[in-house]
N, C-alpha and C positions, 0 to 999 in steps of 0.2 A: 504494500500500500504506500503510495508516494506521500510523504509527510515530512514536515520540519517541526521539530519540537523545541520549545524554549521554556525555561523555568522563569516564571514571572515573580514568584515570591517564595521565600522559605519561612516556615513557622519556627517558633522557639523550639529548641531541642533540650532534652533532659538526659542526664547520665543514667544508663541502665546497664549495670555490670560493665563489660568491656566495650559496649556498643552504645551509640546514641540514637535516640528516636527523633525523626524529623518529618516534615510534611512539605510537599511542593505542589503548587498549582501549575498544571501543565497545559499549555496551549498548543494545539496541533493544527497545522495547515493542511487542509484536506481538499485538493482541487476536484471540482465537479464540473464537467461540461454539461450543457443543458440546451434543450429546445424551448423557445419562447413563442407563444402565439397570443397576440394582443387583440382585444375586441376592435372591430372596424372603426369605431368612433372614439378610440382611446385618447387620441390627441385633440379631439374637437373641444372638449371641455376639461380644462386642467384642474377644475375643482372637484371633479367626480372621483370617488373612490370605488374601486372595482372588487368583486369577489375574486378570490384566488383558488384555483384547483391545481394541486400538485399531484402529478401522475408518476407512479413508480413501476418501471418495467420488470420483466421476468429475467430469469437466469441467462437465457440465450441472447439477450440484447446488451450485455455488458460491453465495456469499451474494448478497443479504442474508436470504432466506427460509429459516430454519432447518428448516422442515418439508420442504424439498426433499431434505434428507439422508435422509428416510425412504423415498424412492422405490425404493431398491435395496439389496441386500445384507443384512447383519445388522440394520441399523436397521429395514428393512422387515419382517423376521421378528419382531423385538421388538414392532413396532407391531401385528402380527397376533396377538400373544399368546404367542409362543414364550418359554419360560423358559430362562434360561442359568445354568449353575453358575459364572459368572465375572462380573466387572465389565466392562461394554461401554461404551466411550467413543467417540463419533463426532464429531470436530471438523468445522467447516465452513470451507473455504478462502474467504478474502475474494474478493469479485467482482473479475474481471479479473486475478486472481493465479494462481499455480501453487504447488503444495505446496513448501514450503521445508523442507529436511531439518533445519537447525539449529532452526527454529521448532517443528517437530513434536517433535523430541527434547526440547527445553526444555519443551514442553507436557506430554509424557509424564512428565518429571521432576516437574513441578508436580502432576499428578494423583497420582503415587505418594506425594508428600509430604502430600497432603490426604486421601487415602482409605487404607483398610487393604489395601494391595496386597502380594502376595507378590512381592518384587523378583526372585526367580529364575524367575518365570513371567509374564513380560510379552511379549505377542505383537503383531505388526503384520500387518494384512491390508488389502487395498484393491483397487479395480477401475479399469481404464483409467488416467486420470490418477492415481488413488489407487494403482494398481499400480506406476506409476513412483515415486510417493512412498514406497511400501513398500520398494522396492529401494534407493532413494537414502538414505532415513533409516537403514535398517539398515546400509548401508555407512558412513554418517557416524559411527555409534557402535555397532558390532556387539556390544560387550560388554554393552549394556543389554538385548538381546532374546534370548529363549529360542528363538524360531522365527519365521518369516515365511511368509505365504501370499499372494504377489502374483498378481493375476488380470489377464490381457490387458494387461500393462505391459511395461516394459523399463528399462534402466539403462545406466550406463557400464561396459562390459565390463572396462576397465582397473582398476575398483574391485572387481570380483567376488571377487577373492581375499580381501578383507576379511571375507567371510562363510564362511570355511573352517570356523569353529566354530559357525556358526548354521544349523541345519537349515532347508531350504527345500522347500516344495511349491508349485510354480507351476502355473497353469492358462491355457489359451489355446484359442481356436477355430481350427481349421485353415483356415477360409475368411475369417478376419478381415482386412479391408482397411483398417481404421482404424489398428490397431496390428498390424503383421505378426507372425506367429508366430515369425519368426526373432529378434525382440527377446527373447522369453522363452528361446528355445533357446540364444542366445548367452550370456545371463546364467547359465543353469543349467550350461552347459558350462564357463564361467569358474570357477564355484564348484567343480565337480568336478575341473577341472584343477589347482586349488589344494589338492586333497585333502579338500574339504568334502563334505557330504551334501546333495544337491539332486536333486529329481525333478520331472518335468514331465508333467502330464496334458493331452493334446490331444484336444479333442472334434472328431471328423472332419467332422461335418456343420454345425458352428456357425460363425457369423460373429463379430461383435464381442461379442455377449452370451454370454460363457461364464461369467458370474458366477452366473446363476440355477442352472444345474446344479452348479456348484462348491459353492455354499453349501447346496444341497439334499443334498449328500453328508454323512451323519452321520459318516463316517470323517474328514472334514476337521477338525472341532472335536475329535474324539477324539484325533486325531494331534497337533494343536496343544497340547492340554492335557497331553499326555504328555511334552512336552519341557521341559527345564530349562536355564537358561543355563549355559554352560560356564565362564565366568570372572567370577564375581560381584563380584570386588574391583576390576575395572579399568574399570568404566563411568564416563563423565563425570558429574560432579555435576549 
């Protein structure tokens, strides 16, 4: 993973036998290439704040060819000419890596600082490896996201309660042997058990590719854009 690490501060140390204990705050530079699709009238009114949808691709679209991100999901629809009433950003995971929740969340924060984003309408969605990334990133910093739509992914059920205030609409193919439907079912149940709002759409005849019918549903984007984050003041900077 390409990164540069610097120590920004050291904490006080104390003597413990022959060794000393210390703490360092580490900042990592994590380069992410991405595709950007702006609404047609983004530049027309500079006072308008726009919803942001962040799309996370699957394993087969990792770097270094950024065009690979256009193979599936929302970037594919954008490339085909579909117009969206929101900012669409699609980062590319570096080759031989996995989506990193802290890196994605920091990336989203950077995009929000550079573009005219409505901070109460930031959404995550992704497929397969990106479905995992969606679950994991939202659990890492749930206060940043208004809603998520993970597709054929999964996550750590012990963290699902973090999403009790983040609406979830998950999708999975009933015959998926790459990522078993039980992974989505367990996460959705974990959110519900914590008092959250989560629903799961299972396509009974589909295997791993449940993203094509999921993103073909106009109700999905309508539902996403209708959500607003519950706790706008508690997101990490």
